[in-house]
N, C-alpha and C positions, 0 to 999 in steps of 0.2 A: 351655732355650728357654722364653719367657714369652708366654702368650697375653693380650692386654690385650682387658676387656670392661668399659668404664665407662659408667654409666647417668647421663644428663643429665636432672633432673626440674623441671618448672614444676607446682606444685601447685594452680596458679590453677584451670585447667580440666582438672587430672589428666594432663599430657602427658609423655610418657618418650621420650628419644631415646638412641642408643647411638653410643659410639666403640668399634670392635672391631677388631683386627689382631694383627700380629707385632712384639712388642717387638726381635726378633732381625734381622727384615728391616726395620724401620722402616717398616712400611706399614700403611695402616688404612683402613677405611671407616667412614662415618658412616650411620646409619640414621635415616629419619624426624627431621631437624632442624627444629625452629621458627626463623621468622624471627627471633625475640629471643634466639635461643641461638647465634648464629654466632659472636660474639667468644669466649664462652666455650670454644665448640669448638675455636676455632683457637688459643686459649692452652692448651688441655689436650694438643692435639697438638704443640704446641712443647715444651712441657715434657717430653713423653716421647719427644721427638726422632722423631715419626711424620710422614710423609707421606701427606696423604690421598689415596687412589687413585681412591675410589669415594665416591659419595652415592646411597643407595638408598632409594627410596621404597616401602614396603609398599603404597601406595594412593594414589590423589588424596584427600586429607583433606578433610573436610567442616567440621571444628570450628575448624580454625587455618590460618593462611598459613604454607606451607613456607619454609625458608630455603635450598632447593638453590641457587636462582640466585646467592644473594648468597655462600655456600660456594664455590660452583665458580669464582666470578669471583676470590674469594680465594686458593683453593689450586689452580686448574687441574683438579680432580678432575672425573670423568666421572660424569653423573647417569645412574643405572640404574633403570628401572621395568618393569613388566610390559608386554608387547607390546599388550595389550587397554587400556592407560590413555588412549589417545588424546589424548596430549599434543602440544603445539605446538613445544616446546624440544628442542636436540637431545639425545640420548640414548642409551643402551645398552638396547636392546629385549630383556628377558629373558623366558625360556621355563622352564616345570616343568623342573627336574633340571639346570639350569645351574648352574655353579659359579664364584664369584669368587675367585682366588687372592690371597692376601696372605701371602707366605712359607710357613710350614707351616699356615696356617690357611685354612681353606676356607669359605666361605659358600655353602651350597647352597640354591636357589630351591626351594620347594615352593609350587606355586600353590593358594590356599585360598579360592576366591570364596563369597560369601554376604553378608558386610558389603557387598563391592562386588565386581563382577565381575573386577576385576583384581587383587585382593587376593592378594598373596603373604607367606609368612612365610620366615625364614632361618633353615636349621640351622648352628651353629657348628661346625665339625670342627677337632680338633688332631691333624693327620697323625702329627705324632711320637709320639702314643699309640695312633693307630689310625683307623679309618674310621667309626666310631660317633660321632653328634652328641653332644656333652655340655651343649650348651645350645641354646635356640631363640628366635629374636626373632619374638614372635606378632603384632606389630602389633597391629590391631583384629579378631583373630580370637577369641583366647583370651585371657580376663583372668584375675585372682585371685578365683575365685569366681563368675565371671560370663562369659559369651560376648558377642559383639558384636551390635549391635541389626542387623536384617536389613532395613529399610526406608528406608534413605538414597538408594539409587541405583534400586532396582527395588521391584516389589510385594513387601511384606513376607512373604507366604507363599511366593512364590517364592525370596525371599532366604533365608529360613529352610530352605527345601528344600536349597538349595545348602550352605548352613552345615552341616546335618548331614552330609553326605558328607564335607564339608572337615574336620570334626572328628573323626568316626568312621574315616573310611578314610585319612585323612592324618595329623593331628597325633596322634591316640591310638595309631598305630601305632610312635611314637617309644618308646624304652625308657622305662620307669617313672621312672627317676633322672635324666632330661633336665631340666635346669633350664629354667623358663619365665621370660622377661622381656618383658612386654606393653607396648604402645604406649600403655597409659593405666592410671592409678589412679584413686581416687576423685575425684569432681569431673567427670568427662568425662559429655557426653551422647551418646556414642558406644555406650553401653551403660547397664545398670543398676548398675554396678559401684560399690560403696561401700567397698570395702576399701583401707585406706592402705597395705597392705602393698606392696613393690616387687618380690617374687619368689617363685617357687613351684617345684613340680614336675609332671611330667607325670602321676605315679602319685597325687599328693596331689588333683590336680584331677579326675583319674578317679574318686576315691571321693567326695569332698566338693563339688566343684562341682554345684549343683542341675540346672544344664541338662544338663551329661554323665550325669547318673545316669538321664536319660530316654532308653531305648533304642528306644522306638517313634516312629518318623519323624512320624505325624500327630499325636502327643501334644505333641512336640517343636516342631512347627510352630505348634500352638495357643499352647503355653507361650511360644515366643519372640515372638508377636504382642500379647502381654498386658502391660498397665502399661508401656507404653513411655514414656521421657521425652519431653516436649515438643519438637518440632523447631523451632528458631529459624529466622525466615524468611531470614537470610542464608546458610544452609547451602550453597545451590546457587551463590551468588556466590562463596563461599570455594573451592568446587570448581574454578569456572573460573579463578579467581586462580591456583590450583595448577598447571592445565593451560596457564596462558598462556606464550607466549615473551617476555612483558615481565615484568620483576621489579617486585614493588611495593616503592617507595621509602619507608623509615621517616623520617619529618619531625617537626621538634620544631613544636608549634603555635605560630602568630604570637599576640604578645601585642596585645590589642585595649582601647583605652579604652571607657568607658560609652557616649560618644556613638557610637562604631563598633558596639557590640553593640546599641544601640537602633536603630539602621539596620536590621541584620541582621535583628533580630526582627520589624520592620515588612516587611520582604521575605519572611517566612516561616521563618525559622532558627528552631530549637528549643535551649533550655538544657539540658545534661546537668550536674547539680550532685553533684560526687562528693565532696564533704565528708562528715562523719559524719553519721549520722542526727539526732543530737542538734542538732547545729549548723545542718543543713538544716530540721528543723522550727521552730527558733527565727526563723529570717528566710531568705527565698531569693526569687529572681526571680520574678513571677508565671508561671505556666504552666510552670516548670521540672520537670524529670524528676529526681528524687533516688534515686540509686542510688550506696552508699558504697564508694570505692575500696578501701578497707581491711576492707570486709565480704565476706562469703564469696560464692563464684560471682559476683564482679562481671561478668566477661565474658558468663557465660552469660546472667545477667539482663538486662543491655543488650541484648544478641541478641536477646532475645524480646520487648522493648518499645518499643526506639528505632528509629525510622524510618531506614532506610537510604539514602534518596533525598532528603534533606534536608539543609541545612548545620547544623552543630551547634558551638554555643559552650560551651565548658568553663567551669565555676566551680568553683575548688580553693582550698586553704589559701594555696598560692603557687606559683611557677613550676615547682619540681621535682615538685610533685604533679601539676600539669598535665602536665608531659612524661611522667612515667611513664603516668598516663592515657591518653595518647596513643599510646603504644607498645603497651599492652595493647589498646586497641582496635584498632590497626592488625593485631594477632595474629588478629583475628577479622574482618578485611576491611573494616573501617568506616573509611572512607577521606574521609569529607565533612566532615572537623574543619575550620571556619573559622578557628579560634583559641581563646584563652582570655581571660577577664576579668582585664586586669592589674589588681594591687590587690585581687582578690578582691571577697567582697561589701562591703568596707568602701567600696571605690571606687564601687561602684553607690550606697550610701547617701549617700556624699560628693555624688555628682552631683543628688541630688535625685529619683532614679528611685523610683519604687513599690517597697514590698516586701510579702511575703505570709508567712504562717507556717502551721503546723500542728500545734495544741496536741497534747499528749499526756496520757494519762489513766491512773491505775493500775487494775489489774484489780479492785480493791477498789472504786474508782469507778464502773467499768463496772456491777460487780453490783449496787451500789447503785441505779444508774441504771435498770437493767433492772425493779427493782421499782417504780418509780414508774408508775402509771397514767397514760395518755394523754401522756407526754413520753418514753416510752422509747426510746432511740436503736435504728436498726438494725444490727447487727451483720453485718460482712461479713467471711468467713473466706477469706483469700486463698490458704491452704496448698494443696498437692496432694491430689489425691483420696485417696491412701492414709492421709495424716495426718488428714484431714477424717473418713474412715470409722473411724479408731481412737478418736474421741470428739472431739465439738464444744459448743458453746454452745447450748441448745436455743433454736430459732426463729431461728438465724443462717442468714445467706444464704452458699452456698458458690460463689465464682467465684475461680479461681486467678489469682494477680496478672497473669499474661500475658494473660488474658483480660478484664480490668476495664475497660481503654479501649473494647472493641467492646461490652460488655454494661453501660456506664453507664446506660444508659437503663432498665435493671431496677431501679434505686435511686431513691427518692422524694427530690427535691432540696428538699423542703419540711421535711423531717425531719432530725433530727441522726444522723450516719452514726459507727461506732465501727468500725475497721479493725483486724483482728488477724491474726498469722500464727504462727509458733513462737517466734520471739523479739523481733520488732519490726523487722526490716531490711526484709522484703518487704511489711510492712504500711504503712510509710513509703513506700515506692516505690508502692504500689497508691494510698495517699492522694495522692500528688503527681498521679497520673494522674486521680483524681476531680476535684480541684481545678481541673486544666487543663481539665477538661469542664465546668466551672461550678457545681460542686457544694460550696457554701462551708462548710456546718457539718459539718467532718470532722475527727475525732480519730484519732490513732493509739494502740493500747494498748501501753504499756510492758510488755516481757518476755512478751508473746504469751501463748499457749496453756500454755507452761513454767509462767510465773507463775500463769496461772489454777489449773492442776492443784496446784502447790505451795501454794495458798491455799485448796485444799480446796473450791473453787466447783464448782456441778454441771454435769455434763456428760452427752451423750446420744450414742448412735450409731444412733438412728433416720435 
């Protein structure tokens, strides 16, 4: 007899789903499927001759739209979620200790509140070998080298208190050799996880996971509420989409000519330009927000800076890129896409419409400019607080990129501005927000602080 346990990864925002079941019985369950994983999961099940009987959600996800509706429609499977989830769709309500049978495989429900009140993990048991779990699908409770953030559904201290019990009284009671497969790897905002590994064990995490080495509840609660990632404003909307009885439909964006885009802009639409940082800096539609599709953390960064209540026009290299961007934006519940500029920026230029640019400067050029009396640029460092405290340019101003729009008034528009981050992507995004706010003399610093350090230029930790 063969137990099947297959991991389906999306590295963009670090999501992991699972296909688990029995080859002998030809039955399987899918755990935490994302909306853009459905085709792949169906193909995997067909390849292995498996009938998907259950679709299990470990909780109402806040970082991505689930594919449970679409997968259920394709397979006839039953959606299962904890009884406290408060969902509006037909489902099997799970309780602590329930088991889902898939031939010789059992999925045992362990209620683990903390990240969210309804959160569960699934212990995977092969009854042909015994009643002891050999693996556990931990969802957003236990990660590799980290545990889940406690502040998304309830007060962070209350969530951390519940998570302490879930970890120490439930998960850490499993045998040390139990394999751990989390719902997230590096890239997720659901924790501080930075590890790109895809599996671990209970014993290894007990010994080396910083959060699990804290045995005192008060110290754990304090630790869990320090240095948490920023909460994107669309998280509440994603939760409601995942609770809803109505499935979100993935649609290809409509092609728009330059005249149609101009009308939309005049009516209050915004442009999201997903081309490379270099191409965006060279020329773009005035007021556009630049977030490169093929850069790191595309969805998380869009979720932090792009309004969720206004129509969006995409600017991409081509139709395929625009379609890919629309799919990735749908994953984070951003459904206000009016279309994409057909023909790209060349079509906008050919229509005689205005263009803007954000010039770049090297770290050597910035260093020289900072030494000039009376004409030195304002340096705006848009990295996270931890990066800033590890070393920054003397006299720089620290404004994380997702705060630039609201804090643009702190910058003198009469002086030149040099925006810097770690490598140059977040700084171009932030520079685009400043330009949209009417600050004209803005430069992006190529290579960011990585290049600054490599050039041996001065930093401070003051």
